[in-house]
PABALO-602725 format. One line per 4 residues: their letters; for each residue y negated, x, z of N, C-alpha, C. Coordinates in Angstrom, 1 decimal, m for minus. Layout:
BEGIN
A) Y X Z Y X Z Y X Z | ...
REM end
This chain:
BEGIN
XXXX) m29.2 45.9 35.1 m29.5 46.5 33.8 m30.8 46.1 33.2 | m31.6 47.1 32.8 m32.9 46.7 32.2 m32.7 46.3 30.8 | m33.2 45.2 30.4 m33.1 44.7 29.0 m34.3 45.2 28.2 | m34.0 45.2 26.8 m35.0 45.7 25.9 m36.3 44.8 26.0
XXXX) m36.1 43.5 26.2 m37.3 42.7 26.3 m38.2 43.0 27.5 | m37.5 43.5 28.6 m38.2 43.9 29.8 m39.0 45.1 29.5 | m38.4 46.1 28.8 m39.1 47.3 28.5 m40.3 47.1 27.6 | m40.1 46.2 26.6 m41.3 45.8 25.7 m42.4 45.1 26.5
XXXX) m41.9 44.3 27.4 m42.9 43.6 28.1 m43.8 44.5 29.1 | m43.1 45.5 29.7 m43.7 46.5 30.5 m44.7 47.3 29.7 | m44.2 47.8 28.5 m45.1 48.5 27.7 m46.4 47.7 27.3 | m46.2 46.5 27.0 m47.4 45.7 26.6 m48.3 45.5 27.8
XXXX) m47.8 45.5 29.0 m48.7 45.3 30.2 m49.5 46.7 30.3 | m48.9 47.8 30.0 m49.5 49.1 30.1 m50.6 49.2 29.1 | m50.4 48.7 27.9 m51.3 48.8 26.8 m52.5 47.8 26.9 | m52.2 46.7 27.6 m53.2 45.6 27.7 m54.6 46.0 28.1
XXXX) m54.7 46.8 29.3 m56.0 47.2 29.7 m56.7 48.0 28.7 | m56.0 48.9 28.0 m56.7 49.7 27.0 m57.2 48.9 25.8 | m56.3 48.0 25.4 m56.7 47.1 24.3 m58.0 46.2 24.6 | m57.9 45.8 25.9 m59.0 45.0 26.3 m60.4 45.8 26.4
XXXX) m60.2 47.0 26.8 m61.4 47.9 26.7 m61.9 48.1 25.3 | m61.0 48.3 24.4 m61.3 48.4 22.9 m62.1 47.3 22.4 | m61.6 46.1 22.8 m62.3 44.8 22.4 m63.6 44.7 23.0 | m63.9 45.3 24.1 m65.2 45.3 24.8 m66.1 46.4 24.3
XXXX) m65.7 47.2 23.4 m66.4 48.3 22.8 m67.8 47.8 22.2 | m68.9 48.6 22.5 m69.0 49.8 23.3 m69.5 49.5 24.7 | m68.9 50.2 25.7 m69.3 50.0 27.1 m70.1 51.1 27.6 | m70.3 52.2 26.9 m71.1 53.4 27.3 m71.8 54.0 26.1
XXXX) m72.6 55.0 26.3 m73.4 55.7 25.2 m72.4 56.3 24.2 | m72.8 56.4 22.9 m72.1 57.0 21.8 m72.7 58.3 21.5 | m71.9 59.4 21.3 m72.4 60.6 20.8 m72.2 60.6 19.3 | m73.3 61.0 18.5 m73.2 61.0 17.1 m73.4 62.6 16.7
XXXX) m72.3 63.2 16.4 m72.4 64.6 16.1 m72.7 64.8 14.5 | m73.5 65.6 14.2 m73.8 66.0 12.8 m73.8 67.6 12.7 | m73.1 68.2 11.8 m73.0 69.6 11.6 m74.2 70.2 10.9 | m75.4 69.7 11.2 m76.7 70.1 10.5 m77.6 70.6 11.6
XXXX) m78.5 71.5 11.1 m79.6 71.9 12.0 m80.6 70.8 12.1 | m81.3 70.7 13.2 m82.3 69.7 13.4 m83.5 69.9 12.5 | m84.1 68.8 12.0 m85.3 68.9 11.3 m85.3 68.7 9.8 | m84.2 68.8 9.2 m84.2 68.6 7.7 m84.0 67.1 7.4
XXXX) m84.1 66.8 6.1 m84.1 65.4 5.7 m82.8 64.7 6.1 | m81.7 65.4 5.9 m80.4 64.8 6.2 m80.3 64.5 7.7 | m80.9 65.4 8.6 m80.8 65.2 10.0 m81.7 64.0 10.3 | m82.8 63.8 9.5 m83.6 62.6 9.8 m82.8 61.3 9.4
XXXX) m82.0 61.4 8.4 m81.1 60.3 8.0 m80.2 59.9 9.2 | m79.6 61.0 9.8 m78.6 60.7 10.9 m79.4 60.1 12.0 | m80.6 60.5 12.3 m81.4 59.9 13.5 m81.8 58.5 13.2 | m82.2 58.2 11.9 m82.5 56.8 11.7 m81.3 55.9 11.7
XXXX) m80.2 56.4 11.3 m79.0 55.6 11.3 m78.6 55.5 12.8 | m78.7 56.5 13.6 m78.4 56.4 15.0 m79.2 55.4 15.7 | m80.6 55.4 15.4 m81.4 54.4 16.0 m81.0 52.9 15.7 | m80.6 52.7 14.5 m80.3 51.4 14.0 m78.9 51.0 14.7
XXXX) m78.0 51.9 14.7 m76.7 51.6 15.4 m76.9 51.3 16.8 | m77.8 52.0 17.5 m78.0 51.7 18.9 m78.5 50.3 19.0 | m79.4 49.8 18.2 m79.9 48.4 18.2 m78.8 47.5 18.0 | m78.0 47.7 16.9 m77.0 46.8 16.5 m75.8 46.6 17.5
XXXX) m75.5 47.8 18.2 m74.4 47.8 19.1 m74.9 47.6 20.6 | m76.2 47.6 20.7 m76.8 47.4 22.1 m76.3 48.5 23.1 | m76.3 49.7 22.6 m75.9 50.8 23.5 m76.6 52.1 23.0 | m76.9 53.1 23.8 m77.6 54.3 23.4 m76.7 55.1 22.4
XXXX) m77.3 55.7 21.4 m76.6 56.6 20.5 m77.3 57.8 20.5 | m76.7 59.0 20.9 m77.4 60.2 21.0 m76.9 61.2 19.9 | m77.9 61.7 19.1 m77.6 62.6 18.0 m77.4 64.0 18.5 | m76.3 64.6 18.3 m76.0 66.0 18.7 m75.9 66.9 17.4
XXXX) m76.7 67.8 17.3 m76.7 68.8 16.2 m75.7 69.9 16.5 | m74.7 70.1 15.7 m73.8 71.2 16.0 m73.4 71.9 14.7 | m74.5 72.7 14.1 m74.3 73.4 12.9 m73.5 74.7 13.1 | m73.1 75.3 12.0 m72.3 76.5 12.1 m71.1 76.5 11.2
XXXX) m70.7 77.6 10.7 m69.5 77.8 9.8 m69.4 76.8 8.7 | m70.6 76.5 8.1 m70.7 75.6 6.9 m70.3 74.2 7.3 | m70.5 73.8 8.5 m70.3 72.4 8.9 m69.0 72.3 9.6 | m68.1 73.3 9.6 m66.8 73.2 10.2 m66.8 73.1 11.7
XXXX) m67.7 73.7 12.4 m67.8 73.7 13.8 m68.0 72.2 14.3 | m69.0 71.6 13.8 m69.2 70.2 14.2 m68.1 69.3 13.9 | m67.5 69.5 12.7 m66.4 68.6 12.2 m65.2 68.8 13.2 | m64.9 70.1 13.5 m63.7 70.3 14.4 m63.9 69.8 15.8
XXXX) m65.2 69.8 16.2 m65.5 69.3 17.6 m65.2 67.8 17.7 | m65.4 67.1 16.6 m65.1 65.7 16.6 m63.6 65.4 16.5 | m62.9 66.2 15.7 m61.5 66.1 15.6 m60.8 66.3 17.0 | m61.3 67.1 17.9 m60.8 67.4 19.2 m61.3 66.4 20.2
XXXX) m62.2 65.6 19.8 m62.8 64.7 20.8 m61.8 63.5 21.3 | m62.1 62.9 22.5 m61.2 61.8 22.8 m61.2 60.7 21.8 | m60.0 60.0 21.6 m59.9 59.0 20.7 m60.3 57.6 21.2 | m61.5 57.6 21.8 m61.9 56.3 22.4 m63.1 55.7 21.7
XXXX) m63.6 56.2 20.6 m64.6 55.6 19.8 m66.0 55.9 20.3 | m66.1 56.9 21.2 m67.5 57.3 21.7 m68.0 58.6 21.1 | m67.3 59.1 20.1 m67.8 60.3 19.4 m67.7 60.0 17.9 | m68.8 60.0 17.3 m69.0 59.8 15.8 m69.3 61.1 15.1
XXXX) m68.9 61.2 13.9 m69.3 62.3 13.1 m70.0 61.8 11.8 | m71.2 62.4 11.6 m71.9 62.1 10.3 m72.0 63.4 9.6 | m71.1 63.5 8.6 m70.9 64.8 7.9 m71.1 64.7 6.4 | m71.4 65.8 5.8 m71.6 65.9 4.3 m70.3 66.4 3.7
XXXX) m70.3 66.4 2.4 m69.0 66.8 1.7 m68.6 68.3 1.9 | m69.6 69.2 2.1 m69.3 70.6 2.1 m68.1 71.0 3.1 | m68.1 70.6 4.3 m67.0 71.0 5.2 m65.7 70.1 4.9 | m65.9 69.0 4.3 m64.7 68.1 4.0 m64.0 68.4 2.7
XXXX) m64.7 69.0 1.8 m64.1 69.2 0.5 m64.3 70.7 0.0 | m65.5 71.1 m0.3 m65.8 72.4 m0.9 m65.4 73.5 0.0 | m65.7 73.6 1.3 m65.4 74.7 2.2 m63.9 74.7 2.3 | m63.1 73.7 2.3 m61.7 73.7 2.5 m61.0 74.4 1.3
XXXX) m61.7 74.4 0.1 m61.1 75.1 m1.0 m61.5 76.6 m0.9 | m62.8 76.8 m0.7 m63.3 78.2 m0.7 m62.8 79.1 0.5 | m62.7 78.4 1.7 m62.3 79.2 2.9 m61.2 78.4 3.7 | m60.0 78.2 3.1 m59.1 77.4 3.8 m58.6 77.9 5.2
XXXX) m58.7 79.2 5.4 m58.4 79.8 6.7 m59.3 79.4 7.8 | m60.5 79.0 7.4 m61.6 78.7 8.4 m61.7 77.2 8.5 | m60.9 76.4 7.8 m61.0 75.0 7.9 m59.6 74.4 7.9 | m58.8 74.7 9.0 m57.4 74.3 9.0 m57.3 72.9 9.5
XXXX) m58.0 72.0 8.8 m57.9 70.6 9.1 m57.9 69.8 7.8 | m57.4 68.6 7.9 m57.5 67.6 6.8 m58.2 66.4 7.2 | m59.4 66.1 6.6 m60.2 65.0 7.0 m59.5 63.6 6.9 | m58.5 63.5 6.0 m57.8 62.3 5.9 m56.6 62.1 6.9
XXXX) m56.3 63.2 7.5 m55.2 63.2 8.6 m55.8 63.3 9.9 | m56.9 64.1 10.1 m57.4 64.4 11.4 m58.6 63.6 11.8 | m59.1 62.8 10.8 m60.3 62.0 11.1 m60.0 60.5 10.5 | m60.7 59.6 11.0 m60.7 58.2 10.5 m62.0 58.0 9.7
XXXX) m62.0 58.0 8.4 m63.1 57.7 7.6 m63.6 56.3 7.8 | m64.9 56.1 8.2 m65.4 54.7 8.4 m66.2 54.2 7.3 | m67.0 55.0 6.6 m67.8 54.5 5.5 m68.7 55.6 4.9 | m68.8 55.5 3.6 m69.8 56.3 2.9 m71.1 55.7 3.0
XXXX) m72.2 56.5 3.4 m73.5 55.8 3.6 m74.6 56.4 2.9 | m74.6 57.7 2.5 m75.7 58.3 2.0 m75.4 59.3 0.9 | m76.3 59.3 m0.1 m76.2 60.3 m1.2 m77.5 61.0 m1.4 | m77.4 62.3 m1.6 m78.6 63.1 m2.0 m78.2 63.8 m3.3
XXXX) m78.6 63.2 m4.4 m78.2 63.8 m5.7 m78.6 65.3 m5.9 | m77.8 66.0 m6.5 m78.2 67.3 m7.0 m78.8 67.2 m8.4 | m79.7 68.1 m8.7 m80.3 68.0 m10.0 m80.5 69.4 m10.6 | m80.3 69.5 m11.9 m80.5 70.7 m12.6 m81.9 70.6 m13.2
XXXX) m82.8 71.6 m12.8 m84.1 71.5 m13.3 m84.5 72.9 m14.0 | m85.5 72.9 m14.9 m86.0 74.1 m15.6 m87.6 73.9 m15.5 | m88.2 75.1 m15.8 m89.7 75.0 m15.9 m90.2 74.1 m17.0 | m91.3 73.6 m16.9 m91.9 72.7 m17.9 m92.1 73.5 m19.3
XXXX) m92.4 74.8 m19.2 m92.6 75.6 m20.4 m91.4 76.3 m21.0 | m90.2 75.9 m20.4 m89.0 76.5 m20.9 m88.8 76.2 m22.4 | m88.1 77.0 m23.2 m87.9 76.8 m24.6 m86.8 75.7 m24.9 | m86.5 74.9 m23.9 m85.5 73.8 m24.1 m86.0 72.6 m23.3
XXXX) m85.7 71.5 m23.7 m86.1 70.2 m22.9 m85.0 69.4 m22.4 | m83.8 69.8 m22.9 m82.6 68.9 m22.5 m81.5 69.9 m22.1 | m80.4 69.4 m21.5 m79.2 70.2 m21.2 m78.7 70.7 m22.5 | m78.5 69.9 m23.5 m77.8 70.4 m24.7 m78.6 71.5 m25.4
XXXX) m80.0 71.4 m25.3 m80.8 72.4 m25.8 m80.7 73.7 m25.0 | m80.6 73.6 m23.7 m80.4 74.8 m22.9 m79.1 75.5 m23.2 | m78.0 74.7 m23.4 m76.7 75.3 m23.7 m76.8 76.0 m25.1 | m77.5 75.4 m26.1 m77.7 76.0 m27.4 m78.6 77.2 m27.3
XXXX) m79.5 77.3 m26.4 m80.4 78.4 m26.3 m79.8 79.6 m25.6 | m78.8 79.4 m24.9 m78.2 80.4 m24.0 m77.8 81.7 m24.9 | m77.2 81.6 m26.0 m76.9 82.9 m26.8 m78.1 83.6 m27.2 | m79.2 83.0 m27.4 m80.4 83.6 m27.9 m81.2 84.2 m26.7
XXXX) m81.0 83.8 m25.5 m81.9 84.3 m24.4 m81.5 85.6 m24.0 | m82.5 86.6 m23.9 m82.2 88.0 m23.6 m81.3 88.2 m22.4 | m81.5 87.4 m21.3 m80.7 87.6 m20.2 m79.7 86.4 m19.9 | m79.5 85.7 m20.9 m78.7 84.5 m20.8 m79.4 83.4 m20.1
XXXX) m78.7 82.5 m19.6 m79.3 81.4 m18.7 m78.8 81.5 m17.3 | m79.7 81.9 m16.5 m79.3 82.1 m15.0 m79.8 80.8 m14.2 | m78.8 80.3 m13.4 m79.0 79.1 m12.7 m79.0 79.4 m11.3 | m80.1 79.2 m10.5 m80.1 79.5 m9.1 m79.5 78.4 m8.2
XXXX) m79.1 78.7 m7.0 m78.6 77.7 m6.1 m78.9 78.1 m4.7 | m78.5 77.3 m3.7 m78.9 77.5 m2.3 m78.0 78.4 m1.6 | m77.0 79.0 m2.2 m76.1 79.9 m1.5 m74.7 79.8 m1.9 | m73.9 80.8 m1.6 m72.4 80.8 m2.0 m71.8 79.5 m1.4
XXXX) m71.0 78.9 m2.3 m70.2 77.7 m1.9 m71.1 76.4 m1.9 | m72.3 76.5 m2.3 m73.2 75.3 m2.4 m72.8 74.4 m3.5 | m73.3 73.2 m3.5 m73.0 72.3 m4.6 m73.6 72.9 m5.9 | m74.7 73.6 m5.8 m75.3 74.2 m7.0 m74.5 75.2 m7.6
XXXX) m73.8 76.1 m6.8 m73.0 77.2 m7.3 m71.8 76.5 m8.0 | m71.1 75.5 m7.3 m69.9 74.9 m7.9 m70.3 74.1 m9.2 | m71.5 73.5 m9.1 m71.9 72.7 m10.3 m72.2 73.5 m11.5 | m72.7 74.7 m11.3 m72.9 75.6 m12.5 m71.5 75.8 m13.2
XXXX) m70.5 76.1 m12.4 m69.1 76.3 m13.0 m68.6 75.0 m13.6 | m69.0 73.8 m13.1 m68.5 72.6 m13.6 m69.2 72.3 m14.9 | m70.5 72.7 m15.1 m71.2 72.5 m16.4 m70.5 73.5 m17.4 | m70.2 74.6 m17.0 m69.5 75.6 m17.9 m68.2 75.0 m18.4
XXXX) m67.4 74.5 m17.5 m66.2 73.9 m17.8 m66.3 72.7 m18.6 | m67.2 71.9 m18.4 m67.3 70.6 m19.1 m68.0 70.8 m20.5 | m68.8 71.8 m20.7 m69.6 71.9 m21.9 m69.2 73.1 m22.8 | m68.5 74.0 m22.1 m68.2 75.3 m22.9 m69.3 76.3 m22.8
XXXX) m70.4 76.1 m22.0 m71.5 76.9 m21.9 m71.1 78.1 m21.1 | m72.0 79.1 m21.0 m71.7 80.3 m20.2 m73.0 80.6 m19.3 | m73.3 79.6 m18.6 m74.4 79.8 m17.6 m74.0 80.7 m16.5 | m75.0 81.5 m16.0 m74.7 82.4 m14.9 m75.2 81.8 m13.6
XXXX) m74.5 82.0 m12.6 m74.8 81.4 m11.2 m75.5 82.5 m10.4 | m76.6 82.2 m9.8 m77.3 83.1 m8.9 m77.6 82.5 m7.6 | m76.9 83.0 m6.5 m77.1 82.5 m5.2 m78.2 83.1 m4.4 | m78.9 82.2 m3.7 m80.0 82.6 m2.8 m79.7 82.2 m1.4
XXXX) m80.6 82.6 m0.4 m80.4 82.2 0.9 m81.2 80.9 1.2 | m80.8 79.9 0.5 m81.6 78.6 0.7 m82.2 78.2 m0.6 | m82.8 77.0 m0.5 m83.4 76.4 m1.7 m84.8 77.0 m2.0 | m85.6 77.3 m1.0 m86.9 77.8 m1.2 m87.0 79.1 m2.1
XXXX) m86.2 80.1 m1.8 m86.4 81.3 m2.6 m85.9 81.1 m4.1 | m84.9 80.1 m4.2 m84.5 79.8 m5.6 m85.6 79.2 m6.4 | m86.3 78.3 m5.7 m87.4 77.6 m6.5 m88.5 78.6 m6.7 | m88.8 79.5 m5.8 m89.8 80.5 m6.0 m89.5 81.4 m7.2
XXXX) m88.3 81.8 m7.4 m87.9 82.6 m8.5 m87.9 81.9 m9.8 | m87.6 80.6 m9.8 m87.7 79.8 m11.0 m89.1 79.6 m11.4 | m89.9 79.3 m10.5 m91.3 79.1 m10.9 m92.0 80.4 m11.4 | m91.5 81.5 m10.8 m91.9 82.8 m11.2 m91.4 83.3 m12.5
XXXX) m90.4 82.7 m13.1 m89.9 83.0 m14.4 m88.7 84.0 m14.3 | m88.2 84.2 m13.1 m87.1 85.3 m12.9 m85.7 84.7 m13.2 | m85.6 83.3 m13.2 m84.4 82.7 m13.6 m84.8 81.5 m14.5 | m83.8 80.9 m15.1 m84.1 79.8 m16.1 m83.9 78.4 m15.6
XXXX) m83.2 78.2 m14.4 m83.1 76.9 m13.8 m82.5 77.1 m12.4 | m82.4 75.9 m11.8 m81.8 75.8 m10.5 m81.1 74.5 m10.4 | m80.0 74.4 m9.6 m79.3 73.2 m9.2 m79.4 73.1 m7.7 | m80.2 72.1 m7.3 m80.4 71.9 m5.8 m80.5 70.4 m5.5
XXXX) m80.4 70.1 m4.2 m80.6 68.7 m3.8 m81.9 68.2 m4.3 | m82.0 67.0 m4.8 m83.2 66.4 m5.4 m84.4 66.6 m4.4 | m84.2 66.4 m3.1 m85.3 66.5 m2.2 m86.1 67.7 m2.2 | m85.4 68.9 m2.6 m86.0 70.1 m2.6 m86.8 70.3 m3.8
XXXX) m86.7 69.6 m4.9 m87.5 69.8 m6.0 m88.2 68.5 m6.5 | m88.1 67.5 m5.9 m88.7 66.2 m6.3 m90.2 66.3 m6.5 | m90.9 67.0 m5.6 m92.3 67.2 m5.6 m92.7 67.9 m7.0 | m91.9 68.9 m7.3 m92.2 69.6 m8.5 m91.9 68.8 m9.8
XXXX) m90.9 67.9 m9.7 m90.6 67.0 m10.8 m91.8 66.0 m11.0 | m92.2 65.5 m9.9 m93.3 64.5 m10.0 m94.6 65.1 m10.5 | m94.9 66.4 m10.1 m96.1 67.1 m10.6 m96.0 67.5 m12.0 | m94.7 67.6 m12.5 m94.6 68.0 m13.9 m94.4 69.5 m14.1
XXXX) m94.3 70.3 m13.0 m94.1 71.7 m13.1 m92.7 72.1 m13.4 | m91.8 71.2 m13.0 m90.3 71.3 m13.3 m89.9 70.1 m14.1 | m88.9 70.3 m15.0 m88.4 69.2 m15.8 m86.9 69.1 m15.4 | m86.4 67.9 m15.1 m85.1 67.6 m14.7 m84.2 67.4 m15.9
XXXX) m83.1 68.1 m16.0 m82.2 68.0 m17.2 m81.0 67.3 m17.0 | m80.5 67.2 m15.8 m79.3 66.5 m15.4 m79.2 66.2 m14.0 | m78.5 65.1 m13.5 m78.4 64.8 m12.2 m77.0 64.3 m11.8 | m76.6 64.5 m10.6 m75.2 64.2 m10.1 m75.0 62.7 m10.0
XXXX) m75.9 61.9 m9.7 m75.8 60.4 m9.7 m77.2 59.8 m9.9 | m77.3 58.7 m10.4 m78.6 58.1 m10.8 m79.5 57.9 m9.6 | m80.8 58.1 m9.8 m81.8 58.0 m8.8 m82.9 57.0 m9.3 | m83.3 56.1 m8.4 m84.2 55.0 m8.9 m85.5 55.5 m9.4
XXXX) m86.0 56.6 m8.8 m87.4 57.0 m9.2 m87.4 57.7 m10.5 | m86.2 58.3 m10.9 m86.1 59.1 m12.2 m85.0 58.5 m13.0 | m85.1 57.3 m13.5 m84.0 56.6 m14.3 m83.7 57.4 m15.6 | m84.7 58.1 m16.1 m84.5 58.8 m17.3 m83.7 60.0 m17.3
XXXX) m83.4 60.5 m16.0 m82.6 61.7 m15.8 m81.1 61.3 m15.7 | m80.3 61.7 m16.7 m78.9 61.2 m16.8 m77.9 62.2 m16.2 | m76.7 61.6 m15.8 m75.6 62.4 m15.4 m74.9 63.1 m16.6 | m74.0 64.0 m16.4 m73.3 64.6 m17.4 m72.4 63.7 m18.2
XXXX) m71.8 62.7 m17.4 m70.9 61.7 m18.1 m71.8 60.8 m19.0 | m73.0 60.5 m18.5 m73.9 59.6 m19.3 m74.3 60.4 m20.6 | m74.3 61.8 m20.5 m74.7 62.6 m21.7 m73.5 62.9 m22.6 | m72.3 62.3 m22.2 m71.1 62.4 m23.0 m70.1 63.5 m22.6
XXXX) m70.3 64.1 m21.5 m69.3 65.1 m21.0 m68.3 64.4 m20.1 | m67.2 65.1 m19.7 m66.1 64.6 m19.0 m66.2 64.7 m17.5 | m67.2 65.5 m17.0 m67.3 65.7 m15.5 m68.8 65.7 m15.2 | m69.0 65.4 m13.9 m70.4 65.4 m13.4 m70.6 66.6 m12.5
XXXX) m71.8 67.0 m12.3 m72.2 68.0 m11.3 m72.0 67.3 m9.9 | m71.8 68.2 m8.9 m71.6 67.6 m7.5 m73.0 67.3 m6.9 | m73.0 66.2 m6.2 m74.2 66.0 m5.3 m73.7 66.2 m3.9 | m74.6 65.8 m3.0 m74.4 65.8 m1.6 m74.2 64.3 m1.1
XXXX) m73.1 64.1 m0.4 m73.0 62.7 0.2 m72.6 62.9 1.6 | m72.9 61.8 2.4 m72.6 61.8 3.9 m71.8 60.6 4.2 | m70.9 60.7 5.2 m70.1 59.6 5.6 m70.0 59.6 7.1 | m69.5 58.5 7.7 m69.3 58.5 9.1 m67.8 58.5 9.4
XXXX) m67.3 59.2 10.4 m66.0 59.4 10.8 m65.9 59.3 12.3 | m64.6 59.0 12.7 m64.1 59.1 14.2 m62.8 60.0 14.2 | m62.5 60.5 15.3 m61.2 61.2 15.4 m60.0 60.3 15.0 | m59.0 60.7 14.3 m57.8 60.0 14.0 m57.2 59.4 15.3
XXXX) m56.8 58.2 15.2 m56.1 57.6 16.3 m57.0 56.7 17.2 | m58.2 56.5 16.8 m59.1 55.5 17.5 m58.6 54.1 17.3 | m58.5 53.3 18.3 m58.0 51.9 18.2 m58.6 51.2 17.1 | m57.8 50.4 16.4 m58.3 49.5 15.3 m59.4 48.6 15.7
XXXX) m59.3 48.1 16.9 m60.4 47.1 17.4 m61.7 47.8 17.5 | m61.8 49.2 17.8 m63.0 49.9 17.8 m63.5 50.0 16.4 | m62.7 50.4 15.5 m63.0 50.7 14.1 m63.6 49.4 13.6 | m62.9 48.2 13.8 m63.4 46.9 13.3 m64.7 46.5 13.8
XXXX) m65.0 47.0 15.0 m66.3 46.7 15.7 m67.4 47.5 15.1 | m67.2 48.8 14.8 m68.3 49.6 14.4 m68.6 49.6 12.9 | m67.6 49.4 12.1 m67.8 49.4 10.6 m68.9 48.5 10.2 | m68.8 47.2 10.6 m69.9 46.3 10.2 m71.3 46.7 10.5
XXXX) m71.3 47.3 11.7 m72.7 47.8 12.2 m73.1 49.0 11.3 | m72.2 49.9 10.9 m72.5 51.0 10.0 m73.0 50.5 8.6 | m72.3 49.4 8.1 m72.7 48.8 6.8 m74.0 48.2 6.9 | m74.3 47.5 8.0 m75.6 46.9 8.2 m76.7 47.9 8.3
XXXX) m76.5 49.0 9.0 m77.5 50.0 9.2 m77.7 50.7 7.8 | m76.7 50.9 7.0 m76.8 51.6 5.7 m77.7 50.8 4.8 | m77.5 49.4 4.9 m78.2 48.5 4.0 m79.7 48.2 4.5 | m80.1 48.7 5.6 m81.3 48.4 6.2 m82.4 48.9 5.3
XXXX) m83.3 48.0 4.8 m84.4 48.3 3.8 m85.4 49.3 4.4 | m85.6 49.2 5.7 m86.6 50.1 6.3 m86.1 51.6 6.3 | m84.8 51.8 6.6 m84.3 53.1 6.5 m84.3 53.7 5.1 | m83.9 52.8 4.1 m83.9 53.3 2.7 m85.3 53.7 2.3
XXXX) m86.3 52.9 2.7 m87.6 53.2 2.3 m88.1 54.5 2.8 | m87.7 54.9 4.0 m88.1 56.2 4.6 m87.4 57.4 4.0 | m86.2 57.2 3.5 m85.4 58.2 3.0 m85.6 58.5 1.4 | m85.9 57.5 0.7 m86.0 57.7 m0.7 m87.0 58.7 m1.1
XXXX) m88.2 58.8 m0.5 m89.1 59.9 m0.9 m88.5 61.3 m0.8 | m87.5 61.5 0.1 m86.9 62.8 0.3 m85.7 63.0 m0.6 | m85.5 62.1 m1.5 m84.4 62.2 m2.5 m83.1 61.8 m2.0 | m83.1 60.9 m0.9 m81.9 60.4 m0.3 m81.7 58.9 m0.6
XXXX) m80.5 58.5 m1.0 m80.2 57.1 m1.3 m79.2 56.6 m0.3 | m79.5 55.5 0.3 m78.5 54.8 1.2 m77.6 53.9 0.2 | m76.3 54.2 0.3 m75.3 53.6 m0.5 m74.0 53.4 0.2 | m73.7 52.1 0.6 m72.5 51.8 1.4 m71.3 51.9 0.6
XXXX) m70.2 52.5 1.1 m68.9 52.5 0.6 m67.9 52.4 1.7 | m66.8 51.7 1.6 m65.9 51.4 2.6 m65.2 52.7 3.1 | m64.4 52.6 4.1 m63.6 53.8 4.6 m62.6 54.2 3.5 | m62.1 53.3 2.8 m61.1 53.6 1.6 m61.9 54.3 0.5
XXXX) m63.1 53.8 0.2 m63.9 54.5 m0.8 m64.3 55.9 m0.4 | m64.5 56.1 0.8 m64.9 57.4 1.3 m63.7 58.3 1.3 | m62.5 57.8 1.6 m61.2 58.6 1.5 m61.0 59.0 0.0 | m61.3 58.1 m0.9 m61.1 58.3 m2.3 m62.0 59.4 m2.8
XXXX) m63.2 59.3 m2.3 m64.2 60.3 m2.7 m63.8 61.7 m2.2 | m63.3 61.8 m1.0 m62.9 63.1 m0.5 m61.7 63.7 m1.4 | m60.7 62.8 m1.6 m59.6 63.2 m2.4 m59.9 63.7 m3.7 | m60.7 62.9 m4.5 m61.0 63.2 m5.9 m61.9 64.5 m6.0
XXXX) m62.8 64.6 m5.1 m63.7 65.8 m5.1 m62.9 67.1 m4.7 | m62.0 67.0 m3.8 m61.2 68.1 m3.3 m60.4 68.5 m4.5 | m59.8 67.6 m5.2 m58.9 68.0 m6.4 m59.7 68.6 m7.5 | m60.9 68.0 m7.8 m61.7 68.6 m8.8 m62.2 70.0 m8.5
XXXX) m62.6 70.2 m7.3 m63.1 71.6 m7.0 m61.8 72.6 m6.9 | m60.8 72.1 m6.4 m59.5 73.0 m6.4 m59.1 73.3 m7.8 | m59.1 72.4 m8.7 m58.7 72.7 m10.1 m59.7 73.6 m10.8 | m61.0 73.4 m10.5 m62.1 74.2 m11.1 m61.9 75.6 m10.7
XXXX) m61.6 75.9 m9.4 m61.6 77.2 m8.8 m60.1 77.8 m8.9 | m59.2 77.1 m9.5 m57.8 77.6 m9.7 m57.1 77.7 m8.3 | m57.5 76.8 m7.4 m56.8 76.9 m6.1 m55.9 75.7 m6.0 | m54.7 76.0 m5.5 m53.8 74.8 m5.2 m54.3 74.0 m4.1
XXXX) m54.3 72.7 m4.4 m54.9 71.7 m3.4 m53.9 71.5 m2.3 | m54.4 71.3 m1.1 m53.6 70.8 0.0 m53.3 69.4 m0.2 | m52.2 69.0 0.5 m51.8 67.6 0.4 m52.8 66.7 1.1 | m53.3 65.6 0.5 m54.2 64.7 1.1 m53.5 63.3 0.9
X) m53.9 62.4 1.7 m53.4 61.0 1.6 m54.0 60.4 0.4
REM end
């Protein structure tokens, strides 16, 4: 008769080689998937982080760009990847929170169930800007001016479902304003129309407008999170409102079910890479801040942002951990 202790012992023997391999991690190259097109500032952040991880882990790290479906294609490819720790995801909030609210049928996954959040690493604040010659100099003045403006206050953004579009609604909800949202096919045409006087403001990633802020052609009225170069630009909460506009943040993930030994090995390397002064210095001019947050902090960021966007858009939130 086989005894329980014999079964447990046999199971332990089967698991031992796999646990040993996890403790030896990494033994082969790591694929770093990002749901971004190659060449933009966020892609550069992924590549800089990948280079530093390669150095810290003493193994090659290959960045794989897998854009499409608002970031969902790259995200889903990592969810389906082997649970061995050799596939990483570097993803922004859009496919993990916003897109899940706007297009739930196209994002039938839960990042807190189907992925292992490793750490929050990068923020690219969104900023509300207006022309320097606008008849208002602050957010409160913009809101007060709206009823007097012939066409109201039109706020451009980089496209449907972007942080700019959602943030315009957040401002209306938080302040009682009636700003109109105007979606464009990217940041460049929105900026062109703002500079040409066709709209009154835009909400875009800071990197898209930072040059214009520095030159003085555009004035920043509010920001999603503080930025060292522009300490005078305040968030909505700092201005006395109950909600902030959304920024863009990035975090690292692995498929759910990766061994704890692998997670424990890679997280310190991610934190060290995030805090690397050389990487921060290269990304700050593009409006990107390196900011470390634990896997738990990243999970909380996903949950709170998903709830906020769901409530704003009147959509019942899915269950999240």
